[in-house]
VOVOKOL-154215 format. One record per residue: y, z, x of N, C-alpha, C in turn; residue in three letters. Coordinates in steps of 0.1 Angstrom, whole numbers, plus 5000, padded with zeros to 4 digits. Example, Ala and Ser with C-alpha at 12.3 -4.5 7.8 and 13.67 -1.06 7.14 Angstrom:
BEGIN
- 4943/5078/5132/4955/5078/5123/4967/5078/5132/ALA
- 4978/5071/5128/4989/5071/5137/5000/5079/5129/SER
// end
This chain:
BEGIN
- 4988/5000/5007/5001/4998/5002/5012/4997/5009/UNK
- 5011/5007/5020/5024/5009/5028/5030/4995/5033/UNK
- 5016/4986/5039/5019/4974/5044/5026/4965/5036/UNK
- 5020/4966/5023/5023/4957/5011/5041/4960/5010/UNK
- 5045/4971/5010/5061/4973/5008/5065/4969/5021/UNK
- 5063/4971/5031/5068/4965/5045/5067/4951/5042/UNK
- 5059/4942/5039/5056/4930/5039/5067/4925/5027/UNK
- 5068/4930/5019/5078/4928/5008/5093/4926/5014/UNK
- 5094/4938/5021/5107/4938/5028/5110/4927/5037/UNK
- 5100/4925/5047/5101/4916/5055/5103/4901/5049/UNK
- 5098/4900/5038/5099/4885/5031/5111/4886/5024/UNK
- 5116/4896/5019/5131/4896/5015/5141/4891/5024/UNK
- 5138/4897/5037/5149/4895/5047/5148/4879/5051/UNK
- 5133/4876/5051/5133/4861/5056/5138/4851/5044/UNK
- 5136/4854/5033/5143/4850/5022/5156/4848/5022/UNK
- 5164/4857/5027/5179/4859/5030/5183/4849/5040/UNK
- 5175/4848/5048/5178/4838/5061/5175/4825/5057/UNK
- 5164/4824/5049/5163/4808/5044/5173/4806/5036/UNK
- 5179/4813/5026/5190/4811/5017/5203/4807/5025/UNK
- 5205/4817/5033/5218/4815/5044/5218/4802/5052/UNK
- 5205/4797/5055/5205/4785/5064/5201/4772/5055/UNK
- 5201/4776/5043/5196/4765/5033/5183/4756/5037/UNK
- 5172/4766/5040/5161/4760/5045/5150/4767/5037/UNK
- 5152/4770/5023/5142/4777/5016/5128/4768/5018/UNK
- 5130/4756/5013/5118/4746/5012/5110/4746/5025/UNK
- 5117/4745/5036/5111/4743/5047/5103/4756/5053/UNK
- 5108/4765/5050/5103/4780/5054/5095/4782/5045/UNK
- 5095/4779/5034/5082/4783/5023/5072/4773/5028/UNK
- 5073/4761/5033/5061/4753/5037/5057/4759/5050/UNK
- 5063/4763/5057/5057/4771/5072/5049/4784/5065/UNK
- 5054/4792/5057/5049/4804/5052/5034/4798/5044/UNK
- 5035/4787/5037/5023/4784/5031/5012/4779/5042/UNK
- 5018/4772/5051/5007/4765/5063/5002/4780/5071/UNK
- 5011/4791/5073/5005/4802/5079/4995/4808/5071/UNK
- 4997/4807/5058/4986/4814/5048/4973/4806/5047/UNK
- 4974/4793/5048/4963/4786/5049/4954/4786/5063/UNK
- 4962/4788/5072/4957/4791/5087/4949/4804/5086/UNK
- 4954/4816/5080/4947/4824/5080/4936/4827/5070/UNK
- 4936/4820/5060/4925/4817/5051/4915/4809/5056/UNK
- 4915/4797/5064/4906/4790/5069/4902/4794/5081/UNK
- 4908/4799/5090/4905/4802/5105/4902/4818/5107/UNK
- 4888/4822/5106/4885/4836/5107/4892/4842/5122/UNK
- 4892/4834/5132/4896/4836/5145/4911/4841/5145/UNK
- 4921/4834/5136/4934/4839/5134/4936/4853/5130/UNK
- 4929/4856/5119/4929/4870/5112/4923/4879/5126/UNK
- 4915/4878/5132/4910/4886/5145/4921/4886/5157/UNK
- 4928/4874/5156/4937/4875/5166/4949/4885/5163/UNK
- 4955/4884/5149/4965/4893/5146/4963/4906/5144/UNK
- 4949/4910/5144/4946/4923/5142/4941/4930/5156/UNK
- 4941/4922/5164/4933/4927/5176/4948/4935/5185/UNK
- 4943/4948/5188/4952/4955/5195/4951/4954/5213/UNK
- 4942/4943/5216/4938/4941/5230/4949/4931/5234/UNK
- 4951/4921/5226/4959/4910/5231/4974/4915/5229/UNK
- 4981/4913/5239/4996/4916/5242/5004/4908/5231/UNK
- 5016/4913/5228/5024/4906/5219/5029/4893/5225/UNK
- 5031/4891/5238/5035/4880/5242/5026/4870/5245/UNK
- 5012/4875/5246/5001/4862/5247/4998/4859/5231/UNK
- 5003/4868/5221/5002/4864/5206/5014/4852/5204/UNK
- 5025/4858/5208/5035/4850/5205/5035/4834/5212/UNK
- 5028/4833/5224/5024/4820/5228/5015/4812/5221/UNK
- 5005/4821/5217/4995/4815/5208/5000/4810/5195/UNK
- 5010/4815/5191/5017/4813/5177/5024/4800/5178/UNK
- 5032/4802/5191/5038/4789/5192/5032/4777/5193/UNK
- 5019/4779/5198/5012/4764/5200/5005/4761/5187/UNK
- 5000/4773/5179/4996/4768/5163/5006/4764/5156/UNK
- 5019/4769/5156/5027/4764/5147/5040/4759/5153/UNK
- 5037/4748/5162/5045/4742/5170/5056/4733/5160/UNK
- 5051/4729/5152/5061/4721/5138/5069/4728/5131/UNK
- 5070/4744/5130/5076/4753/5124/5092/4751/5126/UNK
- 5099/4754/5118/5113/4755/5117/5115/4768/5127/UNK
- 5127/4765/5133/5131/4775/5144/5131/4789/5137/UNK
- 5137/4790/5126/5140/4803/5119/5126/4808/5116/UNK
- 5116/4801/5110/5102/4805/5110/5097/4812/5124/UNK
- 5098/4804/5133/5094/4810/5146/5101/4822/5150/UNK
- 5114/4822/5152/5122/4835/5154/5115/4844/5146/UNK
- 5114/4843/5136/5110/4853/5126/5097/4861/5131/UNK
- 5087/4851/5132/5074/4853/5137/5073/4861/5151/UNK
- 5084/4857/5160/5083/4863/5171/5089/4878/5171/UNK
- 5097/4882/5162/5105/4892/5160/5093/4902/5153/UNK
- 5086/4895/5141/5073/4904/5138/5065/4908/5148/UNK
- 5060/4900/5154/5051/4903/5167/5057/4911/5178/UNK
- 5067/4911/5181/5076/4920/5192/5075/4935/5185/UNK
- 5077/4934/5172/5080/4948/5165/5062/4953/5160/UNK
- 5051/4946/5168/5040/4948/5165/5035/4950/5152/UNK
- 5038/4942/5141/5037/4942/5128/5030/4927/5124/UNK
- 5024/4920/5134/5020/4906/5131/5006/4906/5123/UNK
- 5002/4920/5123/4990/4920/5111/4992/4918/5098/UNK
- 5004/4920/5098/5010/4918/5083/5017/4906/5080/UNK
- 5014/4895/5086/5020/4884/5086/5016/4874/5073/UNK
- 5002/4876/5070/4994/4869/5059/5004/4875/5047/UNK
- 5006/4888/5046/5013/4894/5036/5025/4890/5033/UNK
- 5031/4889/5044/5047/4886/5046/5047/4873/5037/UNK
- 5039/4862/5043/5039/4849/5038/5037/4849/5025/UNK
- 5028/4857/5019/5026/4855/5003/5035/4863/4996/UNK
- 5044/4874/5001/5052/4878/4996/5064/4869/4994/UNK
- 5065/4864/5005/5078/4851/5005/5076/4840/4995/UNK
- 5060/4837/4995/5061/4825/4985/5064/4830/4969/UNK
- 5057/4845/4965/5063/4848/4954/5076/4855/4951/UNK
- 5084/4858/4961/5098/4858/4960/5106/4844/4957/UNK
- 5101/4834/4964/5108/4821/4963/5103/4817/4946/UNK
- 5093/4821/4941/5088/4815/4927/5098/4824/4920/UNK
- 5098/4837/4921/5106/4843/4914/5124/4840/4912/UNK
- 5127/4836/4925/5141/4832/4926/5143/4818/4918/UNK
- 5134/4810/4917/5134/4798/4909/5131/4797/4896/UNK
- 5125/4808/4890/5122/4810/4877/5109/4805/4873/UNK
- 5099/4806/4886/5087/4800/4881/5076/4814/4880/UNK
- 5070/4813/4870/5061/4824/4868/5047/4818/4867/UNK
- 5038/4822/4878/5025/4820/4879/5014/4828/4870/UNK
- 5006/4820/4865/4995/4825/4855/4984/4818/4859/UNK
- 4972/4828/4857/4959/4821/4857/4951/4821/4844/UNK
- 4945/4811/4842/4938/4808/4829/4923/4808/4833/UNK
- 4917/4817/4827/4903/4818/4830/4895/4815/4817/UNK
- 4885/4805/4817/4877/4801/4808/4864/4799/4811/UNK
- 4852/4801/4803/4841/4799/4805/4837/4783/4808/UNK
- 4845/4777/4801/4840/4760/4804/4855/4753/4803/UNK
- 4856/4743/4810/4869/4735/4808/4876/4737/4793/UNK
- 4888/4738/4793/4895/4737/4780/4901/4723/4778/UNK
- 4898/4717/4765/4906/4707/4761/4921/4707/4761/UNK
- 4926/4696/4761/4941/4697/4764/4948/4704/4752/UNK
- 4943/4701/4740/4949/4707/4728/4948/4723/4729/UNK
- 4936/4728/4731/4937/4743/4731/4945/4748/4744/UNK
- 4943/4742/4755/4950/4749/4768/4966/4749/4762/UNK
- 4972/4736/4757/4986/4735/4753/4989/4745/4743/UNK
- 4982/4748/4734/4984/4760/4723/4985/4774/4730/UNK
- 4975/4775/4739/4974/4789/4748/4989/4790/4756/UNK
- 4992/4778/4763/5002/4779/4772/5016/4781/4763/UNK
- 5015/4773/4752/5026/4775/4743/5029/4792/4739/UNK
- 5018/4798/4734/5021/4812/4732/5027/4819/4744/UNK
- 5020/4819/4755/5025/4825/4768/5039/4820/4769/UNK
- 5046/4808/4769/5058/4805/4772/5066/4810/4765/UNK
- 5064/4814/4749/5073/4820/4739/5076/4834/4744/UNK
- 5067/4841/4752/5069/4854/4757/5074/4856/4769/UNK
- 5079/4845/4777/5085/4846/4791/5095/4838/4790/UNK
- 5104/4841/4802/5114/4833/4807/5110/4827/4817/UNK
- 5111/4813/4820/5109/4806/4831/5098/4796/4829/UNK
- 5095/4789/4841/5086/4779/4839/5071/4780/4847/UNK
- 5061/4778/4837/5050/4784/4840/5041/4774/4853/UNK
- 5035/4782/4862/5027/4775/4870/5014/4779/4868/UNK
- 5003/4769/4863/4990/4773/4858/4981/4771/4869/UNK
- 4973/4779/4870/4959/4778/4877/4947/4781/4870/UNK
- 4940/4768/4867/4927/4772/4859/4917/4775/4866/UNK
- 4907/4784/4862/4894/4788/4867/4885/4787/4860/UNK
- 4871/4784/4864/4862/4784/4852/4853/4796/4857/UNK
- 4849/4806/4848/4839/4817/4851/4831/4818/4840/UNK
- 4820/4812/4843/4808/4811/4832/4805/4823/4827/UNK
- 4805/4836/4833/4803/4847/4829/4809/4853/4817/UNK
- 4820/4845/4814/4829/4849/4802/4821/4848/4788/UNK
- 4812/4837/4790/4804/4833/4778/4811/4823/4769/UNK
- 4824/4829/4768/4833/4817/4757/4847/4825/4758/UNK
- 4856/4818/4754/4869/4824/4754/4876/4821/4764/UNK
- 4887/4829/4767/4895/4829/4775/4903/4838/4781/UNK
- 4907/4841/4794/4917/4852/4799/4926/4847/4805/UNK
- 4939/4852/4801/4951/4848/4808/4958/4859/4816/UNK
- 4960/4856/4829/4962/4866/4839/4976/4864/4843/UNK
- 4989/4870/4843/5003/4869/4844/5010/4882/4852/UNK
- 5009/4883/4866/5012/4893/4872/5003/4905/4870/UNK
- 5007/4917/4863/5000/4928/4862/4995/4927/4847/UNK
- 4997/4916/4839/4993/4918/4825/4983/4908/4823/UNK
- 4973/4910/4816/4960/4903/4812/4958/4903/4797/UNK
- 4956/4890/4792/4951/4889/4776/4939/4885/4779/UNK
- 4929/4893/4774/4914/4890/4773/4911/4887/4761/UNK
- 4908/4873/4760/4904/4868/4746/4888/4862/4747/UNK
- 4881/4869/4757/4870/4863/4762/4857/4871/4750/UNK
- 4846/4864/4752/4835/4867/4743/4827/4880/4751/UNK
- 4830/4879/4762/4824/4891/4768/4833/4904/4767/UNK
- 4845/4902/4766/4852/4913/4762/4849/4919/4748/UNK
- 4851/4906/4740/4848/4912/4725/4833/4920/4725/UNK
- 4823/4915/4729/4810/4921/4731/4811/4935/4737/UNK
- 4819/4937/4747/4820/4951/4754/4829/4960/4744/UNK
- 4838/4955/4736/4847/4963/4727/4838/4968/4716/UNK
- 4829/4956/4710/4822/4963/4700/4811/4973/4707/UNK
- 4806/4972/4715/4797/4979/4724/4801/4995/4725/UNK
- 4813/4995/4728/4822/5008/4727/4823/5013/4714/UNK
- 4827/5006/4704/4828/5012/4691/4816/5015/4684/UNK
- 4805/5009/4690/4792/5015/4684/4786/5027/4691/UNK
- 4793/5029/4700/4785/5040/4711/4793/5053/4707/UNK
- 4803/5052/4697/4811/5066/4695/4804/5073/4687/UNK
// end
């Protein structure tokens, strides 16, 4: 929890820099690339977590990996690494992405269903969600056959569970009373 708060503060500072330099899109691309490297390369995660590799050595490696980055992004990564906080770089990048979306009024939601939804059903669900929020929806669709049917909408800390599995569990709880 502590590192998440720190990551959020660092991401806020990076967003201020990006806004001041009018480079939000470029730095956002850099942070998304950093996240993809972290997710795709296990060795990267081991590198940033390693207490054995010195900060100077890590900076040299980061400069080789991220040689196409904007100078503001690299300066930020150098500063984070010199402060020995490079282990939270992926969290900073994810928080930066979330903060940019919030600044632009983009609301990410996840729509989970047992089978792919037809366009009419999906549009009906999304229309109901749009009525309750301000901003533009960014929809991620996930298929989860364990739901048996229905759907689940996840938006931040809110979850609307209209799945058959949830209805069975609710019925089971009522019968067990």
